[in-house]
BATIFI-477073 format. One line per field, with one value per residue (C-alpha): residue number from 1; residue in three letters; x, y, z. Coordinates in Angstrom, 1 decimal. Each point is the difference from the previous one (the first is absolute). Example, Ala and Ser with C-alpha at 12.3 -4.5 7.8 and 13.67 -1.06 7.14 Angstrom:
% BATIFI-477073
k c(1, 2)
r c(ala, ser)
xx c(12.3, 1.4)
yy c(-4.5, 3.4)
zz c(7.8, -0.7)
***
This chain:
% BATIFI-477073
k c(1, 2, 3, 4, 5, 6, 7, 8, 9, 10, 11, 12, 13, 14, 15, 16, 17, 18, 19, 20, 21, 22, 23, 24, 25, 26, 27, 28, 29, 30, 31, 32, 33, 34, 35, 36, 37, 38, 39, 40, 41, 42, 43, 44, 45, 46, 47, 48, 49, 50, 51, 52, 53, 54, 55, 56, 57, 58, 59, 60, 61, 62, 63, 64, 65, 66, 67, 68, 69, 70, 71, 72, 73, 74, 75, 76, 77, 78, 79, 80, 81, 82, 83, 84, 85, 86, 87, 88, 89, 90, 91, 92, 93, 94, 95, 96, 97, 98, 99, 100, 101, 102, 103, 104, 105, 106, 107, 108, 109, 110, 111, 112, 113, 114, 115, 116, 117, 118, 119, 120, 121, 122, 123, 124, 125, 126, 127, 128, 129, 130, 131, 132, 133, 134, 135, 136, 137, 138, 139, 140, 141, 142, 143, 144, 145, 146, 147, 148, 149, 150, 151, 152, 153, 154, 155, 156, 157, 158, 159, 160, 161, 162, 163, 164, 165, 166, 167, 168, 169, 170, 171, 172, 173, 174, 175, 176, 177, 178, 179, 180, 181, 182, 183, 184, 185, 186, 187, 188, 189, 190, 191, 192, 193, 194, 195, 196, 197, 198, 199, 200, 201, 202, 203, 204, 205, 206, 207, 208, 209, 210, 211, 212, 213, 214, 215, 216, 217, 218, 219, 220, 221, 222, 223, 224, 225, 226, 227, 228, 229, 230, 231, 232, 233, 234, 235, 236, 237, 238, 239, 240, 241, 242, 243, 244, 245, 246, 247, 248, 249, 250, 251, 252, 253, 254, 255, 256, 257, 258, 259, 260, 261, 262, 263, 264, 265, 266, 267, 268, 269, 270, 271, 272, 273, 274, 275, 276, 277, 278, 279, 280, 281, 282, 283, 284, 285, 286, 287, 288, 289, 290, 291, 292, 293, 294, 295, 296, 297, 298, 299, 300, 301, 302, 303, 304, 305, 306, 307, 308, 309, 310, 311, 312, 313, 314, 315, 316, 317, 318, 319, 320, 321, 322, 323, 324, 325, 326, 327, 328, 329, 330, 331, 332, 333, 334, 335, 336, 337, 338, 339, 340, 341, 342, 343, 344, 345, 346, 347, 348, 349, 350, 351, 352, 353, 354, 355, 356, 357, 358, 359, 360, 361, 362, 363, 364, 365, 366, 367, 368, 369, 370, 371, 372, 373, 374, 375, 376, 377, 378, 379, 380, 381, 382, 383, 384, 385, 386, 387, 388, 389, 390, 391, 392, 393, 394, 395, 396, 397, 398, 399, 400, 401, 402, 403, 404, 405, 406, 407, 408, 409, 410, 411, 412, 413, 414, 415, 416, 417, 418, 419, 420, 421, 422, 423, 424, 425, 426, 427, 428, 429, 430, 431, 432, 433, 434, 435, 436, 437, 438, 439, 440, 441, 442, 443, 444, 445, 446, 447, 448, 449, 450, 451, 452, 453, 454, 455, 456, 457, 458, 459, 460, 461, 462, 463, 464, 465, 466, 467, 468, 469, 470, 471, 472, 473, 474, 475, 476, 477, 478, 479, 480, 481, 482, 483, 484, 485, 486, 487, 488, 489, 490, 491, 492, 493, 494, 495, 496, 497, 498, 499, 500, 501, 502, 503, 504, 505, 506, 507, 508, 509, 510, 511, 512, 513, 514, 515, 516, 517, 518, 519, 520, 521, 522, 523, 524, 525, 526, 527, 528, 529, 530, 531, 532, 533, 534, 535, 536, 537, 538, 539, 540, 541, 542, 543, 544, 545, 546, 547, 548, 549, 550, 551)
r c(met, gln, val, pro, ser, val, thr, ala, val, arg, thr, asp, thr, arg, glu, ser, leu, pro, gly, asp, lys, pro, glu, lys, glu, his, gln, asp, leu, asp, ala, gly, ile, thr, gly, arg, trp, gly, met, thr, pro, asn, his, ile, phe, ser, ala, thr, leu, asn, pro, asp, phe, ser, gln, val, glu, ala, asp, thr, arg, gln, leu, asp, ile, asn, gln, pro, phe, ala, leu, tyr, tyr, arg, glu, arg, arg, pro, phe, phe, gln, glu, gly, ala, asp, phe, phe, arg, ser, pro, leu, ile, asp, ala, val, tyr, thr, arg, thr, leu, arg, asp, pro, ile, trp, gly, val, lys, leu, ser, gly, asn, glu, gly, ala, asn, thr, ile, ala, gly, phe, val, val, glu, asp, lys, ile, thr, asn, leu, ile, leu, pro, ser, ser, gln, ser, ser, asp, tyr, ala, ser, leu, pro, met, ser, ser, phe, asn, ser, val, ile, arg, tyr, lys, arg, asp, ile, gly, asn, arg, tyr, thr, leu, gly, thr, leu, val, thr, ser, arg, glu, gly, asp, ser, tyr, tyr, asn, arg, val, tyr, gly, leu, asp, gly, asn, leu, arg, leu, thr, asn, gln, asp, arg, val, ser, leu, gln, phe, phe, gly, ser, ser, thr, his, tyr, pro, asp, ile, phe, gly, glu, asp, tyr, asp, gln, pro, glu, ser, ser, phe, ser, asp, arg, ala, phe, his, ile, thr, asn, gln, his, asp, thr, arg, ser, ile, phe, trp, glu, ala, gly, thr, glu, asn, tyr, gly, arg, asn, phe, arg, ser, asp, met, gly, phe, val, pro, gln, val, asp, tyr, arg, asn, tyr, arg, gly, glu, ile, gly, tyr, arg, trp, ile, pro, glu, thr, asp, ser, trp, tyr, ser, ser, ile, arg, val, ser, gly, gly, phe, leu, tyr, glu, glu, asp, gln, ala, gly, asn, leu, leu, arg, arg, arg, ser, asp, ile, phe, gly, leu, tyr, ser, gly, pro, phe, gln, ser, ile, val, ala, ala, arg, val, tyr, lys, ser, lys, glu, val, tyr, asn, gly, arg, glu, phe, asp, val, phe, tyr, tyr, gly, thr, leu, thr, gly, ile, thr, pro, asn, arg, cys, leu, asn, ile, ser, leu, asp, thr, ser, phe, gly, asn, lys, ile, asp, tyr, ala, asn, thr, arg, leu, gly, asp, arg, val, leu, leu, asn, pro, met, ile, thr, leu, asn, leu, gly, asp, his, leu, glu, ile, asn, met, asp, his, leu, tyr, glu, ser, leu, thr, val, glu, gly, ser, arg, leu, tyr, leu, ala, asn, val, ser, gln, gly, thr, val, val, tyr, gln, phe, asn, val, arg, thr, phe, val, leu, ser, ile, ile, gln, phe, ile, asp, tyr, arg, tyr, asn, thr, gln, leu, tyr, ser, phe, glu, ile, glu, pro, arg, phe, arg, gln, leu, phe, thr, gln, phe, leu, phe, ser, tyr, lys, ile, asn, pro, arg, thr, val, leu, phe, val, gly, tyr, ser, asp, asn, his, tyr, gly, ser, gln, glu, tyr, ser, leu, thr, gln, ala, asp, arg, thr, leu, phe, cys, lys, thr, arg, leu, arg, leu, ala, ile, leu, ser, ala, phe, asn, phe, arg, arg, ile, gln, his, lys, ser, gly, asn, ser, phe, arg, asp, asn, ala, gly, phe, pro, ala, ser, leu, pro, ala, ile, val, tyr, cys, leu, cys, leu, arg, ser, arg, gly, thr, cys, val, gln, asp, pro, leu, glu)
xx c(10.2, 2.0, 0.5, 2.7, 0.4, 2.5, -1.1, 2.1, -1.9, 0.9, -2.4, 0.8, -2.4, -0.3, -0.7, -2.1, -1.2, 1.1, 3.4, 1.9, 2.2, -0.9, 1.9, 0.3, -2.8, 0.3, 2.5, -0.2, 1.1, -2.6, -0.6, -3.3, -1.3, -3.4, -0.8, -2.7, -0.7, -2.5, -1.0, -2.4, -1.3, -2.8, 1.7, 2.6, 2.0, 1.8, 2.3, 1.8, 2.7, 0.8, -1.8, 0.7, -2.6, 2.0, -0.5, -3.8, -1.8, -1.3, -3.8, -2.3, -0.6, -3.5, -1.7, 0.2, -1.8, -3.5, 0.0, -1.6, 1.0, 3.3, 1.1, 0.5, 3.3, 0.7, 2.6, 3.1, 2.5, 0.6, 0.0, -3.5, -1.3, 0.7, -3.0, -1.9, -3.3, 0.1, -0.5, -2.8, -3.4, -3.2, -1.1, 2.0, 3.6, 1.5, 3.5, 1.8, 3.7, 0.9, -0.4, 3.2, 2.5, 3.5, 0.1, 2.9, -0.9, -3.0, -1.2, -3.0, -1.8, -2.6, -1.6, -3.0, -0.8, -3.3, -2.8, 2.1, 2.1, 2.3, 2.3, 1.8, 2.9, 1.9, 2.0, 1.9, -0.2, 2.3, -2.8, -3.6, -2.1, -3.7, -3.2, -2.3, -3.5, -3.3, -3.3, 1.0, 3.7, 3.2, 3.5, 3.5, 2.1, 3.1, 0.9, 3.7, 0.6, 0.5, -2.9, -0.7, -2.6, -1.7, -2.7, -1.7, -2.5, -1.9, -2.6, -2.0, -2.0, -3.2, -0.9, 0.4, -2.4, 0.9, 3.2, 0.4, 3.0, 1.5, 2.6, 2.0, 2.4, 2.2, 2.3, 1.9, 2.4, 1.0, -3.3, -1.8, -2.0, -2.7, -1.6, -2.6, -1.9, -2.9, -1.9, -0.9, -1.9, -0.6, -3.2, -0.9, -3.7, -0.7, 1.8, -1.5, -0.1, 2.9, 0.2, 3.2, 0.3, 2.6, -0.1, 2.9, 0.8, 3.0, 1.7, 2.5, 2.2, 2.1, 2.6, -1.5, 1.8, -0.8, -3.7, 0.0, 1.8, -2.2, -3.3, -0.2, -1.9, 1.8, 1.0, -1.0, -3.0, -1.8, -2.7, -1.5, -0.5, -1.9, -0.6, -2.6, -0.7, -2.6, 0.5, -2.2, 1.4, -1.6, 0.8, -2.4, -1.2, 2.3, -0.4, 2.0, -1.0, 2.3, 0.7, 3.1, 0.2, 3.3, -0.1, 1.5, 2.9, 0.7, 3.7, 1.9, 3.5, 1.3, -2.7, -1.3, -3.0, 0.0, -3.6, -1.9, -3.0, -2.5, -2.6, -1.4, -2.5, 0.4, -1.4, 0.2, -2.1, 0.7, -0.5, 2.5, -0.4, 2.4, -0.4, -0.4, 2.1, 2.7, -1.2, 1.1, 0.0, 1.2, -2.2, -2.1, -0.7, -2.2, -0.6, -1.2, 1.2, -0.4, 2.0, -1.2, 2.8, -0.2, 2.3, -0.6, -2.0, -2.5, 1.2, -0.1, 3.4, -1.0, -3.2, 0.8, -1.7, 1.7, -0.7, 2.7, 0.4, 2.7, 0.6, 2.7, 0.8, 2.7, 3.7, -0.7, -1.7, -2.1, -2.1, -1.4, -1.8, -1.4, -2.1, -0.1, -2.4, 0.6, -0.5, 3.1, 0.8, 3.5, 1.2, -3.5, -1.1, -2.3, 0.7, -2.0, 2.5, -0.5, 2.7, 0.6, 2.9, 1.0, 2.6, 1.0, 2.7, 1.1, 2.7, 0.2, 3.0, 2.4, 2.3, -2.3, -2.6, -1.6, -2.5, -1.5, -1.6, -2.0, -2.2, -1.9, -2.3, -0.1, 2.6, 0.4, 3.0, 0.8, 2.8, -2.4, -3.5, -1.7, -1.3, 2.0, -0.1, 2.6, 1.5, 2.1, 1.7, 2.2, 1.3, 2.2, 1.9, 2.0, 2.4, 1.6, 2.5, 1.3, 1.0, 2.4, -1.5, -3.0, -1.0, -2.8, -1.1, -2.6, -1.1, -2.5, -1.5, -2.4, -1.2, -2.5, -1.9, -1.8, -1.8, 0.7, 3.9, 2.3, 1.1, 2.7, 1.4, 1.8, 2.0, 1.5, 2.0, 1.9, 1.7, 1.6, 2.3, 1.3, 2.4, 0.7, 3.3, -0.1, -1.0, 2.8, -0.1, -2.5, -0.1, -2.8, -0.6, -2.7, -0.7, -2.7, -0.8, -2.4, -1.2, -2.5, -1.2, -2.1, -2.0, 1.2, -2.7, -2.8, 1.5, -0.9, 3.6, 3.5, 1.2, 2.8, -1.3, 1.9, 1.6, 2.0, 1.8, 1.9, 0.9, 2.2, 1.1, 2.3, 0.6, 2.4, -0.4, 2.4, -0.6, 3.5, -1.5, -3.4, 1.1, 2.0, -1.5, 1.7, -2.0, 1.4, -2.4, -0.2, -2.9, -0.4, -2.5, -0.2, -2.3, -1.2, -2.3, -1.1, 3.3, 2.5, 0.1, 0.4, 3.0, 1.5, -0.8, 1.5, 1.6, 0.6, 2.2, 0.0, 1.5, -1.4, 0.8, -2.0, 1.4, -2.4, 1.3, -2.1, -0.5, 0.4, -2.1, 1.6, -3.2, -0.5, 3.1, 0.2, 3.0, 1.6, 1.5, 3.7, 2.1, 3.5, 2.7, -1.0, -3.0, -3.3, -3.4, -3.5, -2.9, -0.8, 3.5, 1.0, 3.4, -0.5, 0.4, 3.2, -1.6, -1.6, 3.4, 1.8, -2.7, 0.3, 3.8, -0.4, -2.3, 1.6, 2.0, -3.3, -1.3, -2.7, -0.5, -2.9, -1.6, -2.5, -3.2, -2.0, 1.0)
yy c(25.0, 0.0, 3.1, -0.5, 2.8, 1.0, 2.3, 1.8, 1.3, 1.8, 1.0, 2.1, 0.4, 1.6, -2.3, 2.6, 3.5, 2.7, -0.5, -2.8, 0.3, -2.0, -3.2, -2.6, -2.6, -1.8, -0.1, -2.6, -0.8, -2.3, -1.7, -1.2, -1.0, 0.3, -1.9, 0.4, -2.4, 0.3, -3.6, 0.8, 3.3, -0.1, -1.7, 1.6, -1.9, 2.1, -1.0, 2.0, -0.9, 2.3, 2.9, 3.6, 2.7, 2.9, 2.2, -0.3, 3.3, 0.6, -0.5, 3.0, 0.8, -0.5, 1.3, -2.8, 1.7, -1.2, -2.8, -3.2, -2.1, -0.7, 2.5, -1.1, 0.7, -0.4, -2.5, 1.7, -2.8, -1.0, -3.8, 0.2, 2.8, -1.9, -2.1, 1.1, 0.3, -3.8, -0.6, 2.5, -1.3, 2.0, 0.8, -1.5, 1.1, -3.5, 0.8, 2.9, -0.4, 2.7, -2.6, -1.6, 2.1, -1.4, -2.6, -2.4, -1.4, -0.2, -1.4, 1.1, -1.1, 2.0, 0.0, -0.7, -2.3, 0.7, 0.1, -1.3, 2.0, -1.6, 1.5, -1.1, 0.8, -1.5, 2.2, -0.8, 2.9, 0.5, 1.7, -1.1, 3.2, -0.3, 2.1, -1.3, 1.1, 0.3, 1.6, 3.5, 0.2, -1.8, -0.4, -0.7, -2.9, -1.9, -3.7, -0.5, -2.4, -0.2, -1.2, -1.3, 2.0, -1.4, 1.3, -1.7, 1.9, -1.3, 1.8, -1.0, 2.3, -1.6, 1.9, 3.7, 0.4, -2.4, -0.5, -2.7, -0.5, -1.9, 1.2, -1.9, 1.6, -1.7, 1.2, -2.8, 0.3, -1.8, -1.0, 2.5, 0.0, 2.0, -1.3, 1.8, -1.5, 1.3, 0.7, 3.3, 1.2, 3.1, -0.3, 2.6, -0.9, 2.8, 3.1, 1.8, -2.7, -1.7, -2.4, -0.5, -2.8, -1.7, -2.9, -0.8, -2.5, 0.1, -2.4, 1.3, -1.1, 2.3, -1.1, -0.5, 2.8, 2.4, -0.8, 0.6, 3.4, 1.3, -1.6, -2.2, -3.3, -3.1, -2.9, 0.1, 2.1, 0.8, 2.2, 1.4, 3.4, 1.1, 3.3, 0.6, 3.2, 0.7, 3.2, 1.6, 2.9, 2.0, 3.4, 1.6, -2.5, -2.1, -2.1, -2.6, -2.5, -2.4, -2.0, -1.1, -2.7, -0.9, -2.7, 0.7, -2.4, 0.8, 0.9, 1.1, 0.5, 0.4, 2.6, 3.3, -0.9, 2.2, -0.6, -3.3, -1.1, 2.1, 0.0, 3.0, 1.0, 3.1, 1.8, 3.1, 1.6, 3.1, 2.0, 1.8, 2.7, 0.0, 2.7, -0.9, 3.0, 2.2, 1.6, 1.6, -3.5, -3.4, -2.0, 0.5, -2.9, -0.4, -3.1, -1.3, -3.1, -2.1, -2.5, -2.4, -1.9, -2.4, -2.6, -3.7, 0.0, 2.5, 3.0, 3.3, 1.4, 2.8, 1.3, 2.8, 2.0, 2.6, 2.4, 0.7, 2.6, 0.4, 2.7, -0.4, 2.9, 1.6, -0.4, -3.3, 1.9, -1.9, 1.1, -2.8, -0.1, -2.8, 0.2, -3.0, -0.8, -3.2, -1.9, -1.8, -2.3, -0.2, -1.8, -0.4, 3.6, 1.4, 3.3, 2.2, 1.3, 2.7, 1.4, 1.3, 0.2, 1.8, -0.6, 2.7, -0.1, 1.5, -0.5, 3.3, -1.1, -2.8, 1.5, 0.4, -2.1, 1.3, -1.8, 0.4, -2.7, 1.0, -1.6, 1.6, -1.5, -2.8, -2.8, -2.5, 0.2, -3.7, 0.2, 1.3, -1.2, 3.4, 2.3, 3.0, 2.6, -0.2, 2.4, -1.4, 1.9, -1.6, 2.3, -1.5, 1.5, -1.5, 2.1, -1.2, 2.7, -0.7, -3.5, -0.6, 1.1, -1.4, 1.2, -1.5, 1.6, -1.2, 1.2, -1.7, 1.8, -1.6, 1.0, -1.7, 1.8, -1.7, 1.4, 3.5, -0.4, -1.1, -3.7, 0.0, 2.1, -1.8, 1.4, -2.2, 1.7, -1.7, 1.0, -1.9, 1.6, -2.0, 1.5, -1.9, 1.2, -2.2, -3.6, -1.3, 2.1, 1.2, 1.1, -0.5, 1.8, -0.7, 1.9, -0.9, 1.9, -1.1, 2.0, -1.5, 1.9, -1.7, 1.4, -2.5, 1.0, -1.3, -3.5, -2.9, -1.3, 1.4, 1.6, 2.4, 3.5, 0.4, -2.1, 1.3, -1.8, 1.2, -2.5, 0.8, -2.2, 0.7, -2.2, 0.4, -2.4, -0.3, -2.4, -0.9, -2.0, -1.6, -3.0, 1.7, 2.5, 1.7, 1.2, 2.1, 1.0, 1.5, 0.1, 1.0, 0.5, 2.8, -0.2, 2.6, 0.2, 2.5, -0.3, 0.3, 1.4, -2.0, -2.3, -2.3, -3.6, -2.0, 0.4, -2.4, 0.3, -2.6, -0.6, -2.6, -1.2, -2.3, -1.7, -1.6, -3.1, -1.4, -3.7, 0.2, -2.0, -1.5, 0.9, 3.6, 2.1, 3.7, 1.8, 2.8, 3.1, -0.1, 3.1, 0.8, -1.9, -2.3, 2.0, -1.8, 1.6, -1.3, 1.2, 2.7, 1.4, -1.3, -1.7, -3.8, -2.1, -2.0, -3.4, 1.1, 1.4, -3.2, -2.0, 2.3, -0.3, -3.8, 0.1, 2.9, -2.5, -1.4, 3.5, -0.2, 2.2, -0.4, 2.0, -0.9, -0.8, 0.7, 3.6)
zz c(9.5, 3.2, 2.2, 2.6, 2.6, 2.6, 2.8, 2.7, 3.0, 3.1, 2.8, 3.0, 2.9, 3.5, 2.8, 1.8, -0.8, 0.2, 1.5, -1.5, -3.0, -3.1, -0.2, -2.7, 0.4, -3.4, -2.8, -2.7, -3.5, -1.5, -3.4, -1.6, -3.3, -1.8, -3.2, -2.5, -2.8, -2.7, -0.3, -2.8, -1.3, 2.6, 3.0, 2.2, 2.7, 2.6, 2.9, 2.6, 2.6, 2.9, -1.6, 1.2, -0.2, 1.5, -3.0, 0.2, 0.6, 3.5, 0.7, -0.1, 3.6, 1.3, 3.1, 2.6, 2.9, 1.0, -2.6, 1.3, -3.1, -1.7, -2.7, -3.6, -1.6, -3.8, -1.1, -1.4, -0.3, -3.7, 0.5, 1.4, -2.2, -3.3, -0.8, 3.0, -2.0, -0.5, 3.8, 0.5, 0.8, -0.6, 3.6, 2.8, 0.2, 0.6, -1.2, 1.7, -0.5, 2.5, 2.7, -1.5, 1.9, -0.7, -2.8, -0.1, -3.4, -2.3, -3.3, -2.1, -3.2, -1.7, -3.4, -2.2, -2.9, -1.8, 2.5, 2.8, 2.5, 2.6, 2.5, 3.2, 2.2, 3.0, 2.3, 3.2, 2.4, 3.1, 1.9, 0.2, 0.4, 0.7, 0.1, 2.8, -0.8, 1.9, -0.5, 1.4, -0.3, -1.1, 1.4, -1.3, 1.1, -1.1, 0.4, 0.9, -2.9, -3.7, -2.2, -3.5, -1.8, -3.1, -2.3, -3.0, -2.2, -3.0, -2.1, -3.1, -2.3, -1.2, -3.2, 0.4, 2.9, 2.8, 2.0, 2.6, 2.2, 2.9, 2.6, 2.6, 2.4, 2.7, 2.8, 1.8, 2.9, 3.2, 1.7, -2.2, -3.2, -1.7, -3.2, -2.0, -3.0, -2.0, -3.2, -1.6, -3.1, -2.0, -2.0, -2.6, -0.4, -2.4, -1.2, 3.1, 2.6, 1.8, 2.9, 1.9, 2.7, 2.1, 2.5, 2.2, 2.8, 2.3, 2.4, 2.6, 2.9, 2.1, 2.5, 3.5, 1.8, -2.9, 0.2, 3.8, -0.3, -2.8, 1.0, -3.1, -0.2, 1.4, -2.2, -3.7, -1.1, -3.2, -1.4, -3.2, -1.7, -3.1, -1.9, -2.7, -1.9, -2.7, -2.1, -2.6, -2.0, -2.9, -1.4, 2.5, 2.6, 2.2, 3.1, 2.0, 2.7, 1.9, 3.1, 1.9, 2.6, 1.9, 2.7, 3.4, -0.6, -3.6, -0.5, -3.2, 1.3, -3.6, -0.7, 1.2, 2.1, 3.1, 1.0, 0.6, 2.0, -1.8, -2.8, -1.8, -2.6, -2.1, -3.0, -2.1, -2.7, -2.0, -3.2, -2.2, -2.6, -3.0, -2.6, -3.6, -1.1, 1.5, 3.2, 3.3, 1.5, -1.3, 2.5, 3.1, 2.3, 3.1, 2.1, 3.3, 1.9, 3.1, 2.0, 2.8, 1.8, 2.9, 1.6, -0.3, 3.2, -1.4, 2.0, -1.9, -1.1, -2.4, -1.7, -2.5, -2.8, -2.2, -2.9, -2.6, -2.7, -2.7, -2.6, -2.7, -2.3, -2.1, 0.8, 1.6, 2.9, 2.5, 3.0, 2.1, 3.3, 2.2, 3.2, 2.4, 2.8, 2.0, 3.2, 1.1, 2.8, 1.4, 3.1, 1.3, -0.4, -2.7, -1.8, -2.4, -2.5, -2.6, -2.3, -3.5, -2.3, -3.2, -2.8, -2.5, -2.7, -3.2, -2.7, -1.8, -2.1, -0.4, 2.6, 2.9, 2.0, 3.2, 2.3, 3.5, 2.0, 3.2, 2.6, 2.9, 2.6, 2.6, 0.4, 2.7, 2.3, -0.2, 2.7, 2.7, -1.4, -0.4, -2.7, -1.2, -2.7, -2.8, -2.5, -2.8, -2.8, -2.7, -2.7, -2.8, -2.9, -2.9, -2.1, -3.2, -0.9, -3.5, -1.0, 2.9, 3.3, 1.9, 3.4, 2.2, 3.3, 2.4, 3.4, 2.3, 3.0, 2.5, 3.4, 2.3, 2.7, 2.9, 3.0, -1.3, 0.0, -2.8, 0.5, -2.7, -2.8, -2.9, -2.9, -2.6, -2.8, -2.8, -3.2, -2.9, -2.5, -3.1, -2.5, -3.2, -1.4, -3.0, -1.0, 2.2, 3.2, 2.5, 3.6, 2.5, 3.3, 2.5, 3.2, 2.5, 3.2, 2.7, 3.0, 2.5, 3.0, 2.7, 2.9, 2.7, 2.4, -2.3, -0.5, 2.3, -0.3, 0.0, -3.2, -0.9, -0.6, -3.3, -2.7, -3.0, -2.8, -3.0, -2.6, -3.1, -2.8, -3.0, -2.9, -3.0, -2.9, -3.0, -2.8, -1.2, -2.9, -0.5, 2.2, 2.7, 2.5, 2.9, 3.0, 2.8, 2.9, 3.4, 2.5, 3.6, 2.8, 2.5, 3.1, 2.4, 3.0, 2.6, 1.8, -2.9, -3.5, -3.2, 0.3, -2.5, 1.1, -2.9, -3.4, -2.8, -3.0, -2.8, -3.4, -2.4, -3.5, -2.2, -3.1, -2.4, -1.8, -2.8, -0.8, -3.7, -2.4, -3.1, -1.9, 1.1, -0.4, -0.6, -1.4, 1.9, -1.6, -0.7, 0.8, -1.0, 1.9, 2.8, 1.3, -0.1, 0.4, -0.1, -2.1, 2.6, -0.1, 3.4, 0.5, -0.3, 3.2, 0.4, -0.5, -3.3, -1.1, 0.8, -1.8, -3.0, -0.2, 0.1, -3.0, -1.9, -2.1, -1.2, -0.9, 2.6, 3.1, 2.2, 2.8, 2.7, -1.8, 3.2, 0.4)
***
């Protein structure tokens, strides 16, 4: 099945805020094609050339203040979502396709046959984005070059208890490469006991000037990482123990590995109660855990213990609480940290879900290396009003107080509304608002006292027939500061159409329904696509009319 697409995009931006008028920055009419071929019932081959992801829903906004490590964002692009489970490994996230920013082309194969699973892809990316990890923080960087990105994944089930696999990833550019290779296993020793393990090695070389600018090792360098977890789980008693070890020079540029140069040991043990008959609770769980983490030189990074409790009851209600006490070392200073968090939620009916996540207590001010007191509140609500309308609302509030004064106050609000008119048509609206306020007198470096951003996105989708989809969308960003109010900084309007063309098999035809006159419709009642109509007219003299067998 081939899916050619045509996209028209126009973007206007202001060169500076708040005064300049928006001017055209980019206007383009572009074409691309994505193909998908079922080689066998269990093997799918996909290819894309000049893909466009402008209709993809915006990321859920996360709080990015006082975060020492890179944030994880879920993949939303269809080409990478399809078959993503094939590339997952049990413990180390070695394939993180969000690092592929602007693909030029890509091919992918995935499938299984009996006890064997194999998958792989090759993508050329215009931009080479990197996460540069260390033991206490990570940084983002980009190499000014395109790169070839490859992944090969193989797994084999041995009986119904054991799975062994291997994974190889590679990124290759001008005077740059990162290659990762490893083995993993998922061993179900008994019905209650499971061991998961993964061993990786990496070999990396960055361009000389890049290594100097970002304090990376000179010439080529390599290192290892491994992760082992042992779990025991019965109806009442459960425990888990594990260890992680990441060498200082281990890199997984195709993966999400924001921390290296550490090793840790952790464990948890708990007990759960599950009633034999209907009761006021469906389960109650209590547990205690510990974590000890140090860098590869043996210096303490974190020593933590915690107690956790969870109640589950009617209407999918939950009440959970966790208390943490830890000793943490950051930037050469040692801190005693104590905090606790709660999570409550309930789904009283199919139309409503409400939850509240909270955290109170100590948190390190990573920007200035000192201890503060944090308050975090995160209410969320989901409404399903009838069969057509879904509304999701989420607000995150966080404040950090140091030396008796508030260091920052952060508010992140976002809402999503989806209205499904019918099987063909829906509209999507996303609004995200961010308001950060900083006490500049408490920072050891210059910082703006306020930052605001308003992002909006609207998408209209109309399925002309099962093969042809029309998207029309609009998005913009407004920014504000202490000196000026929210001002539109950019706006983008796009229109995209996708037409699915089937590669018809002479051995797998399906008849379409004939209507009066020259009107053709498929089995779902949609108008048939032009290629199918032409094909049917050619075969009408034989009394045969076929439609896409892959739809």
